[in-house]
Phi, psi and omega in degrees: 000120174292176183292317187290312178306315179295317175297315182301312180301312176303317183298311178296326175292322179298299181308319176303314180301316185301323178298334178285315193270346185224138178265349186286113182289331177297313178296316179299314183303313179302319181288321176299326181289312180299314185285326177293321184291321178287334177296324179298330176289320175296322185292320183282337183242339183291130184239260189257005184290159175259342186227160178278120182285147183297333176294339177289332173298316180295319176291330172290313178304308177298321178300311182292325182291318177295318184286327185240358182056041180291146180289157180304315184298325171298318179296311181299332173296307180300320181291323175298321177297316180295319182300315184292322186292322187284323176299319177294319179296324173289314178304327180257023170056027170276318169241161181245343180243143178270114187280339189271110176261161179306321184294349189271349175280121174301158186293135176301132185257142177286143180285120171263121184264134182251113182241153171290147170284164173310313182297321183289323176302312184297325183297319184286316184296334181294344180087002171307140173251135180309127180300348173259010184289151176282126186301326185290339178240355185294324179291318176299311187297315177302312180297324176301308182291320176300319177301314171305317186277349176250002173223358178059029179293154172281159177293332180283331174292316179297312184301319189269005182293141171247164186293326178297342183283349185273126178242092186291340186277317186270348181061045176226169178225132178267120179247160180231145188199139168087193176301131171079004182057058179296138181266150169203166182250136178237162180298146173223069185296165190291330184297313181293324176296325182292324187281317178297324175298316182300317178297313184291328177290324178288329182282313187244353180072187186293331183287343174078195180222162187293149181300338182267004178287145180293134176307310175244122173221181176228161174264134181261185189299339184271005176091346183270157175283129182240149174294140173294155172249172180299316181298306175312311179294308182310310180293323177297319184291311190298316180298315177296310188295319183290329178289329182268325184238357179082355186266121185267145166091003177280123179253182179304318186283340180285336173291325180293318179293316174302316179300315181302304194297323169311306181299316182293325177298325192255024170084015182290134180291143186297334170297325180289326175293324178298312174302316183293327177283335185085027180276129178281330178256117175314319183293337176292316178292324175298324180290315176311310184287331180292329176287327188257343189281329193301328182257354188247334184226135182221023175248165177272120177268090180054041174095353187247113175275177180305102171086004182227115175260149179289000000 
């Protein structure tokens, strides 16, 4: 068994184990992608070694950085996944050495937020549709984008939303995220409800659709409905927002940031924003607010200034 075959066997066993210990499809997909990507490098460069040389990590990191222009934070995430995989492989006596070292991680970059302005947010919430939108999908796209902008859902949560997760009476949406598909409730205001109902009626007709059906889907070349991917959603959001507002580069996560900023601007207490965003740690929300606050908020939020608590 050569190095690549050994690595592939370990990868498949790890992923099979991961399906048992975590219910998160997002986590599984991230590991599968990162390990598959690194495996291609091992296949191309691995020879008679029995262990993964530490320089393989350096070579792969530099190669993907140059070829794709990945941000340092993205590389750090991939390296964290690789480190966890090799830790597991060592514990199960498949490999004996950890090839991912602390020095392999690039310096963490400060996150720069690209937000919609107040005027742009209001334009999106008005329900206007880009003039050059396709009528077959414009109602769906509007409902999707306004739902994100009024609920702050993560893209992983959005992709997995089912029609049965909507509660029009209580004005909330139940979303699932992270390990074990943890549940939480997010806001579902009447504005979003109205556009969502219009979309569902146009998509599924008077008889509706099963509660288990994905809320947002797309029709493939085979004529069947398919679940969205991250890439599908990102392209959809960027195109729609640019054609409506002229603001380029706004993705789904930027709408989540804009949602948080909008709440902060309008005086929502930071503790409530923590719950709405699904942050487990208060400190995470405080850092988040500190990034968003300086130019957007100049008021005291229940005794908490931007990044400073009493």
